[in-house]
C-alpha positions in Angstrom: -22.2 23.3 -2.8 -22.4 20.4 -0.9 -21.5 18.1 -3.7 -18.1 20.2 -4.3 -17.5 20.4 -0.4 -17.9 16.8 -0.4 -15.5 16.6 -3.3 -12.8 18.2 -1.6 -13.2 16.4 1.5 -12.5 13.1 -0.7 -9.4 14.3 -2.1 -8.0 15.5 1.3 -8.9 12.4 2.5 -6.8 10.8 -0.4 -3.9 13.1 0.2 -3.4 12.2 4.0 -3.5 8.3 2.8 -1.4 9.1 0.0 1.3 10.3 2.5 0.7 7.5 5.5 1.5 5.1 2.8 4.5 7.3 1.9 6.2 6.7 5.3 6.8 2.5 5.2 8.2 3.4 2.1 11.0 5.5 3.2 11.2 3.6 6.5 12.4 0.3 4.2 14.7 1.9 2.2 16.1 4.2 5.0 16.7 0.6 6.3 18.3 -0.8 3.1 20.2 1.3 2.3 21.5 3.0 5.5 21.2 0.1 7.7 19.0 1.4 9.9 16.3 -1.2 11.8 13.3 1.0 11.8 9.9 -0.8 12.4 6.7 0.4 11.3 3.4 -1.3 11.8 2.9 -1.0 7.5 5.2 -2.9 5.4 6.5 -1.0 2.2 5.1 -3.8 0.3 1.6 -3.4 1.5 2.0 0.6 0.5 3.0 0.0 -2.6 0.2 -2.2 -3.3 -2.5 0.4 -1.9 -0.9 2.9 -4.0 -1.8 0.7 -6.8 -5.3 -0.3 -5.5 -6.2 3.6 -5.5 -4.6 4.3 -8.5 -7.5 1.6 -9.7 -9.8 3.5 -7.8 -9.1 6.7 -9.7 -8.5 5.2 -13.1 -11.8 3.9 -13.8 -13.3 7.3 -12.8 -11.0 9.4 -14.9 -11.5 6.7 -18.0 -15.5 7.1 -17.6 -14.8 11.2 -17.7 -13.3 10.8 -20.9 -14.3 11.3 -25.0 -11.6 8.7 -25.6 -9.0 6.3 -24.4 -6.7 8.8 -26.1 -7.7 11.6 -23.8 -7.4 9.1 -20.8 -3.7 8.6 -21.7 -2.7 12.4 -22.3 -4.6 12.8 -19.0 -2.2 10.3 -16.9 1.0 11.5 -19.2 0.6 15.1 -17.6 0.4 14.0 -14.4 3.1 11.1 -14.2 5.8 12.2 -16.9 7.1 15.5 -15.8 7.9 15.1 -12.5 9.4 11.5 -13.9 11.4 12.8 -16.4 12.6 15.3 -14.1 14.1 13.5 -11.3 15.8 11.3 -13.9 17.7 14.2 -15.6 18.5 15.7 -12.4 19.7 12.5 -10.7 21.7 12.2 -14.5 23.2 15.6 -14.2 23.5 16.7 -10.8 25.1 13.1 -9.2 28.2 13.5 -11.6 29.3 15.4 -8.6 29.6 12.4 -6.6 30.8 9.9 -9.3 34.3 8.3 -8.7 34.8 9.2 -12.5 36.2 12.8 -13.9 33.3 15.4 -15.0 34.4 14.9 -18.9 34.7 10.2 -18.7 31.4 10.9 -16.8 29.6 12.2 -19.6 31.2 10.2 -21.9 30.8 7.1 -20.5 28.1 4.4 -22.0 26.9 4.2 -18.9 25.1 7.2 -18.5 23.4 7.2 -21.7 22.3 3.8 -20.7 20.6 5.2 -17.9 18.9 8.5 -19.6 17.4 5.9 -22.0 16.4 2.9 -20.2 15.2 5.4 -17.1 13.4 7.7 -19.6 11.8 4.7 -20.9 10.3 3.4 -17.7 12.8 0.6 -17.9 15.1 1.1 -14.8 15.9 -2.7 -14.0 17.7 -2.3 -17.6 20.1 0.3 -16.4 19.7 1.2 -12.3 22.9 2.9 -11.7 25.5 5.4 -13.2 29.1 5.5 -13.8 30.9 6.0 -10.4 27.9 7.1 -8.5 27.2 5.2 -5.0 29.8 2.0 -5.8 30.6 1.8 -2.5 27.2 2.3 -0.7 24.9 -0.9 0.3 22.9 -1.1 -3.0 24.3 1.1 -5.6 21.1 1.3 -7.5 20.4 5.5 -8.2 16.7 5.6 -7.8 14.9 2.2 -6.8 11.7 3.6 -6.4 11.5 4.3 -10.3 10.3 0.2 -10.8 6.7 0.9 -10.0 6.4 3.3 -12.5 6.6 1.4 -15.1 4.0 -1.1 -13.6 1.8 2.2 -13.0 1.8 3.1 -16.5 0.8 -0.6 -18.1 -1.7 -0.7 -15.4 -3.4 2.6 -16.8 -3.3 0.9 -20.3 -5.1 -1.7 -19.3 -8.5 0.4 -18.1 -9.4 0.7 -22.0 -9.3 -2.8 -22.0 -11.6 -3.6 -19.3 -13.8 -1.2 -21.0 -13.7 -2.8 -24.3 -14.1 -6.6 -23.0 -17.6 -5.1 -21.2 -18.6 -3.9 -24.4 -18.0 -6.9 -26.7 -18.8 -9.4 -24.1 -21.8 -7.8 -22.4 -20.4 -9.4 -19.2 -20.7 -7.4 -15.7 -17.6 -5.6 -14.7 -17.3 -7.8 -11.6 -17.0 -10.8 -13.9 -14.3 -9.7 -15.6 -12.6 -8.7 -12.6 -13.0 -12.0 -10.9 -11.4 -13.7 -13.7 -8.6 -10.9 -13.9 -7.9 -11.5 -10.2 -7.7 -15.4 -10.7 -5.4 -14.9 -13.6 -2.9 -12.4 -11.4 -3.1 -14.8 -8.2 -2.0 -17.8 -11.2 0.4 -15.9 -12.6 2.2 -14.8 -9.4 1.8 -18.2 -7.3 3.3 -19.7 -10.9 6.2 -17.6 -10.7 6.8 -18.6 -7.2 6.7 -22.2 -7.6 9.5 -21.5 -10.3 11.4 -19.6 -8.1 11.1 -22.4 -5.7 12.1 -24.8 -8.1 15.0 -23.4 -10.0 16.6 -21.1 -6.8 16.4 -18.2 -9.4 15.3 -14.7 -8.1 14.6 -13.2 -11.6 11.5 -14.8 -10.9 10.5 -14.0 -7.6 11.4 -10.6 -9.5 8.7 -11.0 -11.9 6.1 -11.8 -9.9 6.0 -8.3 -8.5 5.9 -7.1 -11.6 2.7 -5.8 -13.8 1.0 -9.1 -13.8 1.5 -9.6 -9.8 -0.3 -6.5 -9.2 -3.6 -6.8 -11.3 -5.3 -7.7 -8.5 -4.8 -5.1 -6.6 -5.9 -2.6 -8.8 -8.8 -4.3 -9.9 -10.0 -4.1 -6.3 -9.8 -0.1 -6.5 -12.0 -0.6 -10.0 -14.0 -2.7 -8.3 -14.3 -0.8 -5.2 -15.0 1.9 -7.5 -17.8 0.9 -9.7 -19.7 -0.8 -6.5 -18.8 2.5 -5.0 -22.6 3.3 -3.6 -23.3 -0.1 -2.5 -19.8 -0.1 -0.6 -20.1 3.1 1.0 -23.6 1.7 2.4 -21.7 -0.8 4.1 -18.1 1.3 4.4 -18.5 0.8 8.5 -18.8 -3.1 8.7 -16.4 -3.3 5.2 -13.6 -1.6 7.4 -14.3 -3.3 10.5 -13.8 -6.9 8.8 -10.5 -5.8 6.9 -9.7 -4.5 10.1 -9.7 -7.5 12.1 -8.5 -9.5 8.9 -5.6 -7.3 8.6 -4.7 -7.7 12.4 -4.5 -11.5 12.5 -1.6 -11.1 9.7 0.9 -11.6 12.8 -0.4 -15.3 13.7 -1.4 -17.1 9.9 1.7 -18.9 8.2 -0.1 -19.0 4.9 1.3 -17.8 1.3 -2.4 -17.5 0.7 -3.4 -15.4 3.2 0.2 -13.0 3.5 0.2 -12.6 -0.1 -3.2 -12.1 -1.7 -6.2 -12.1 1.3 -3.9 -9.7 3.9 -2.6 -7.1 1.2 -6.2 -6.9 -0.3 -7.9 -6.4 3.3 -5.2 -3.6 3.7 -5.7 -1.9 0.2 -9.6 -2.0 1.2 -8.8 -0.3 4.2 -6.8 2.3 2.5 -9.6 2.7 -0.1 -12.7 3.2 2.7 -10.1 5.6 4.6 -9.8 7.8 1.3 -13.4 8.2 0.3 -15.5 7.8 3.7 -14.6 9.7 6.5 -13.2 13.0 6.7 -9.9 12.3 7.9 -7.8 15.4 6.5 -9.1 18.6 5.0 -6.2 20.3 6.0 -4.0 18.3 3.5 -6.6 20.1 0.7 -4.3 23.3 1.8 -1.1 22.0 0.3 -2.0 19.8 -2.3 -0.8 15.8 -3.2 3.1 15.6 -3.2 3.4 12.2 -2.4 4.3 11.8 -6.0 7.1 13.8 -5.8 8.2 12.7 -2.0 8.0 9.0 -3.7 10.3 10.1 -6.4 12.6 12.0 -4.5 13.4 10.3 -1.5 15.5 7.1 -2.5 18.6 9.0 -3.9 18.4 11.7 -1.5 18.7 8.5 1.2 21.3 6.9 -1.0 23.7 11.0 -1.2 23.2 10.4 2.6 24.2 6.8 2.6 27.6 8.1 0.0 29.0 10.5 3.2 28.4 8.5 5.9 
């Protein structure tokens, strides 16, 4: 019974943290889409990285409970895909009512079918807009939050590869994670150098994609693997990470701001999600943060459309 209560408390904590992470994302999108200037203590970028770190923490534990990699993939698809498909279809059909095109032209326009094909394949960047929809908004993308789902899926699929490497190399998991982190950092700064030398914004976009997020996802995996050891020093580790994060406003270094600062934040996120009873009340309403994440962008766009 005590173990079950501890498990309920842990996931209640995680639900509360997830809700907290959605706030800066929503506020940032309000600022971009509505032209507001709402300040928040946490950036949307750090919040997204926090989500990736939580995913890594959970996915390691989820994988070791499965009989095969296929069972692992099916379990993730069952959680991720139905709400995702629902929001894509809902926007494609429902937003026909605010399109500048007549309904007959809207539903026969190639842009609609490109939107459905690209977004249902988790390739939102190929067709982020719908014909005649949000053309006069500050941003015409239907749902700018969907790009992270592609990255999330790719990160999930690295977990079976990670276990394969452990079996084949006999390396300690930490060593493999260190190698992944170095590769991720090298990729991220490589993209930044390419952007600075060419001025092509595509390199900035690529820097935020899958390879650039590996370090945060596998930070979560690392903390999950060594969960017992981390728990022993959780208070001290939290104090150090809070101190590091508090210095972010005073240190102007790309390496610090892009790597050290978000890593300290991700560690804070996981510690607050798993070690202290922050929010048992959220267990009563369950985790709806994923749905909030999926729906908020088009809702804000609709508000902007009628302003």
